[in-house]
C-alpha positions in Angstrom: 63.1 -179.7 180.2 60.2 -177.7 178.8 59.8 -178.8 175.2 56.5 -177.0 174.5 56.5 -175.5 171.0 56.1 -171.8 170.6 52.8 -171.1 168.9 53.2 -170.0 165.3 51.8 -166.5 164.6 49.5 -166.4 161.6 50.8 -164.5 158.6 48.9 -161.2 158.2 48.2 -160.4 154.6 47.5 -156.8 153.5 43.9 -155.9 153.3 43.2 -155.5 149.6 39.5 -155.2 150.0 39.7 -151.7 151.5 41.2 -149.9 148.5 38.8 -151.8 146.2 35.9 -150.8 148.3 37.1 -147.2 148.3 37.5 -147.3 144.5 34.0 -148.8 144.2 32.5 -146.1 146.4 34.2 -143.3 144.3 33.0 -144.9 141.1 29.4 -145.0 142.4 29.6 -141.3 143.4 31.0 -140.3 140.0 28.4 -142.3 138.2 25.6 -140.6 140.1 27.2 -137.2 139.6 27.4 -137.8 135.8 23.6 -138.5 135.7 22.9 -135.2 137.5 25.1 -133.3 135.0 23.3 -134.9 132.1 20.0 -134.1 133.7 20.9 -130.4 133.8 22.0 -130.4 130.2 18.6 -131.9 129.2 16.6 -129.3 131.2 15.7 -125.9 129.9 16.4 -124.0 133.1 20.1 -123.2 132.4 19.5 -122.3 128.7 16.6 -119.9 129.5 18.6 -118.1 132.2 21.7 -118.0 130.1 19.9 -116.6 127.0 18.2 -114.0 129.2 21.5 -113.0 130.8 23.3 -113.0 127.5 20.7 -110.8 125.8 20.7 -108.3 128.6 24.5 -108.3 128.7 24.7 -107.8 124.9 22.1 -105.0 125.1 24.0 -103.2 127.9 27.3 -103.8 126.2 26.3 -102.3 122.9 25.6 -98.9 124.2 27.6 -96.1 122.7 28.8 -94.6 126.0 30.8 -97.6 127.1 33.9 -95.5 127.4 32.5 -93.6 130.3 34.0 -95.1 133.5 30.9 -94.7 135.7 28.6 -96.2 133.0 31.0 -99.1 132.5 30.9 -99.9 136.2 27.1 -99.7 136.4 26.8 -102.0 133.4 29.2 -104.6 134.7 27.7 -104.5 138.1 24.2 -105.1 136.7 25.4 -108.0 134.5 27.3 -109.6 137.4 24.1 -109.2 139.6 22.2 -111.1 136.9 24.8 -113.8 136.9 24.6 -114.2 140.7 20.8 -114.4 140.6 20.8 -116.9 137.7 23.4 -119.1 139.3 21.7 -119.1 142.6 18.4 -120.1 141.0 20.1 -122.9 139.1 21.9 -124.2 142.2 18.9 -124.3 144.4 16.4 -125.7 141.9 18.8 -128.4 140.7 19.7 -129.6 144.2 16.2 -129.3 145.6 14.6 -131.8 143.2 17.2 -134.6 143.4 16.0 -136.7 146.2 12.2 -135.9 145.9 12.2 -136.7 142.2 14.0 -140.0 142.7 11.4 -140.9 145.4 8.4 -139.9 143.2 9.7 -141.8 140.2 10.4 -144.8 142.3 14.0 -144.9 141.1 15.4 -144.5 144.6 14.8 -148.1 145.5 16.6 -149.6 142.5 19.5 -147.3 143.1 19.9 -148.4 146.7 19.3 -152.0 145.8 22.6 -151.9 143.9 25.8 -151.7 145.9 25.2 -148.0 146.5 24.8 -146.7 150.1 22.7 -143.8 151.1 25.8 -141.7 151.8 27.2 -142.4 148.3 23.9 -141.5 146.7 23.8 -138.2 148.6 27.5 -137.4 147.9 27.0 -138.2 144.3 24.0 -135.9 144.1 25.9 -133.1 145.7 29.0 -133.5 143.5 26.8 -133.6 140.4 24.9 -130.5 141.4 28.1 -128.7 142.3 29.9 -129.6 139.0 26.8 -128.8 137.0 26.5 -125.4 138.6 30.3 -124.9 138.0 29.9 -125.6 134.3 27.0 -123.1 134.0 29.0 -120.6 136.0 31.9 -121.0 133.7 29.7 -120.3 130.7 28.4 -117.1 132.4 31.8 -115.8 133.3 33.5 -116.6 130.0 30.7 -114.9 128.1 30.7 -111.9 130.4 34.5 -111.7 130.3 34.6 -111.8 126.5 32.0 -109.0 126.2 33.7 -106.8 128.8 37.2 -107.5 127.5 36.3 -106.5 123.9 34.9 -103.2 125.2 37.5 -102.3 127.7 40.5 -103.9 125.9 41.6 -105.4 129.2 41.8 -109.1 130.1 42.2 -109.5 133.9 42.1 -113.3 133.8 43.3 -113.8 137.4 40.6 -111.5 138.7 37.9 -113.5 137.0 39.5 -116.7 138.2 39.4 -115.6 141.9 35.9 -114.2 141.6 34.5 -117.3 139.8 36.1 -119.8 142.2 34.9 -118.0 145.2 31.4 -117.8 143.6 31.5 -121.5 142.8 32.5 -122.6 146.4 29.8 -120.4 147.8 27.3 -122.2 145.6 28.7 -125.5 146.9 27.5 -124.4 150.4 24.1 -123.5 148.9 23.8 -126.9 147.1 24.7 -128.7 150.4 22.2 -126.6 152.3 19.5 -127.3 149.7 20.1 -131.0 149.8 19.7 -130.9 153.6 16.5 -128.9 153.1 15.1 -131.5 150.6 15.3 -134.1 153.5 13.6 -131.7 155.9 10.8 -130.0 154.0 7.9 -131.8 152.5 7.9 -130.4 148.9 10.7 -129.1 146.6 8.7 -125.9 146.1 8.9 -125.0 149.8 12.5 -126.0 149.9 13.2 -123.7 146.9 11.5 -120.8 148.5 13.0 -121.2 152.0 16.5 -121.8 150.8 16.4 -119.0 148.4 15.1 -116.6 151.0 17.7 -117.7 153.5 20.5 -117.4 151.0 19.4 -113.9 149.9 18.9 -112.9 153.5 22.4 -114.0 154.4 23.9 -112.1 151.4 22.0 -108.9 152.3 21.8 -108.9 156.1 24.5 -111.4 157.3 27.3 -108.9 157.6 25.1 -106.5 159.7 23.8 -109.0 162.3 26.5 -108.1 164.8 25.7 -104.4 164.5 22.0 -105.2 165.0 22.8 -107.3 168.1 24.5 -104.3 169.7 21.2 -102.4 169.8 19.2 -105.2 171.3 18.6 -106.2 174.9 19.5 -109.5 176.6 18.8 -112.3 176.0 17.9 -111.3 172.4 21.4 -109.9 171.9 23.0 -113.2 172.7 20.7 -115.1 170.4 21.4 -112.8 167.5 25.1 -113.0 168.2 24.9 -116.8 168.2 23.1 -116.7 164.8 25.7 -114.3 163.5 28.6 -116.7 164.3 26.7 -119.9 163.3 25.6 -118.7 159.9 27.7 -119.4 156.8 28.6 -115.9 155.7 27.9 -116.2 152.0 28.5 -112.4 151.6 32.3 -113.0 152.1 32.4 -114.6 148.6 30.7 -111.7 146.9 33.8 -110.0 145.3 32.0 -108.5 142.3 33.8 -105.2 143.0 37.1 -107.0 142.1 35.8 -107.0 138.5 33.5 -104.0 138.5 36.2 -101.6 139.7 39.2 -103.4 138.2 40.8 -103.7 141.7 44.0 -105.7 142.4 44.0 -109.4 143.2 43.0 -110.8 146.6 45.9 -112.2 148.6 46.1 -115.8 147.7 46.3 -117.0 151.3 43.1 -115.1 152.0 41.5 -116.6 148.9 42.5 -120.1 149.9 41.2 -119.5 153.5 37.8 -118.4 152.0 37.7 -121.6 150.0 38.5 -123.7 153.1 35.8 -121.8 155.0 33.2 -122.8 152.3 34.4 -126.4 152.2 33.9 -126.7 156.0 30.3 -125.4 155.9 29.5 -127.6 152.8 30.9 -130.6 154.6 28.8 -129.7 157.7 25.6 -129.5 155.8 26.4 -132.7 153.9 27.1 -134.5 157.1 23.8 -133.4 158.6 22.1 -134.4 155.3 23.7 -137.9 155.4 22.7 -138.3 159.1 19.1 -137.3 158.3 18.9 -139.5 155.2 20.3 -142.5 157.1 17.5 -142.4 159.6 14.7 -141.5 157.2 12.1 -143.9 155.8 12.2 -144.1 152.0 8.5 -144.7 151.4 
């Protein structure tokens, strides 16, 4: 008779370290993001751009012919253009200096000596830049909305909400692209110039690349088409006409799809930045 005992299976306890590690990672990312937001509050970039935009908006809004429809649209379009330029400058300059400044001040090594990984550092920098830009964008849109509302006696809050969120997500793509550039280009100044030129170029020419490709010969046509489909089309998020001409709301499913589109490109640029940062020497 076989009396061999059946081996006892060890009891598997739930892995409690994984949630704790996840919570610790998130705390590290939030802490780094908080430092970035405080840094923007201490710098004068936002305040200078906000004061300039506010003064121009007040000057344009105080004209006596604000009841004329065409003049109203021109004034609103100019003010929104200034907001777009100011927010783009804030987003690019804030994101471009994050990693280079940490390296120059020799604070990158103490950060990574703590239980902070390179990916957590980069994600924290991105989140801080994106939230900081969102706060500045909120200030711009609230101020502009109050001025326009007091003159037109209309308060299209949902229109402003859709335009501001689309604008904010577009700037998230720009922040991620700038962080990737800070790990590719040697100096923040060159990163600022190239990223700003690329962003403005996409906003102005991006929607016309497919039309340009039709007039070209092969293989140039295929190359231009590839660029057209690979680029993040930032111009899709430019819905200033929604506010300028007091149009109806964008369909919410289209609005949500646009936000998802921006999130995918921001994640792509962040993934490339993390990959680059992981294999880059810190000295």
